[in-house]
C-alpha positions, 0 to 999 in steps of 0.5 A: 533500809538502803544497801549501805545500811544493810551492808553496815548492819551486817558487818556490825552483826558479824562483829557480834558473832552472827555467822548467818541469816534466815528468811523465815518470817518467824525470825523477823520481829525478833531480829528487830531487837537483836542486841549482844548479851554481855553475859555468855549464853548457857552452852556457848562458846562465843565470847559475844553471844547474841540474844534477843531483847525486848525493850529499848532500855534492855538493848541500850543497857546490853550495848553499853555493856558491850562497849565496856571501858572502851579501847577500840580506838586512839583516844583511850590513850589520849586522856579521856576519862571515861566513855560518855555513852548517852542518856535520857528516855530509851522510848524518846521520840526526839533524839539529839546527836552531838559531835563528842564529849567535851571537858564536863561531859569527860568528868561526869559521863553524861552528854551535854552538862556544860554551858552548851548543855544548859543552853540544850536543856532551855532549847528542849524546854522551848518546845514544851519537852523536858530534858528526861523526855528526850535522848542525847548521845554523840557520834563520838564516845570519848572526849578528844584531846583539846576538844579537837574535831574527831578524826576519821578513824575514830568516827569509823570505829565508834559510829556503829555504836550510835547507830545501834542507839538510834535503832534500838530507841527508834525516835521519830525525830533526830536533831543533828547539833553542828556541823560535824555531827550533821556531816558525819551522819549525812555523809556530806561536806556541805555546810551547816548553813546549807544543811539546817532547815531541811529534813532528811530521811534517816534510819527510820527517823526525820533528821533535822540539822541545826546549829550547835549550843556551843556555836550559839554561845559564841553566836547569839543571833543564830538563836533565831534560826534555832529557834525556826529549826525547833519549831520544824522539829515540834511539828514533826513530832505532833505529825502522824506521818 
C-alpha cells in the first residue's frame, strides 16, 4: 500500500468512526477484514460503529448496508432509481469494473444487464468462466442523467466504496472496462488505446484495462484486441505470481 492509498484508507476509516490505530501485531489480521456494521454495537454511542468480519461476503453486505439509499452526491436528485452496488462471487479471482449504471441497470439494480452486459457475459465465457464466477461493479453506483460521464465530485464521493469492494474481494485480476474506468482507477488521462494490453499493479491485484463492451457494440472490429486482453487475463489468473 503506497502513501496515497494509506491516506485514503485512514480518511475512510475516520468517516466510519475509527479514532485511532494500533501497531500491536495481534490487530493486524483483524484489521484486514475491517468493515462497518449497519447495526449499533451494544454499549456504543457511535452511529456507525466499527466491527470485524471474517468473510468477504459479510464485508460486502455490511458495506452495502452502510451505503443504503445513498444521498451523498447530487445523483440521487437527478433521476436515478436505485443504487447499483455490484454482483457476483465475493471470493472471485476476477473482477470487472465499469463506469456507471445505464438505464437497464438502474431499473434492475444489477450492473451490466443490457446489451453491453450480454456481450460482457460472452467475453467471460470465452475464457471458460461463468458470470457467477466473477464479481462485477462500477466506479459510480448511481446512473448519471442521460448516461453522461460521472463528474469529478461524484467520483470522489463514490469511489471509496469501490475501493472497499476491491479490498474485501481481493481479486487476483481486475479488468477495467473502458476509458473512464481505466482513467479513474489509474489516475491518468492516457487514452484507453495506450492503456490496454498492459498490466498494472493495483491494490494488491493485477489491473488490465480493455475496451468497454458498449464500445465493441459500436466498433465490432475491436473485438480482436479485447480477445488479446482477455487471453492476458486468463494467463494471469492461471499464474501463481
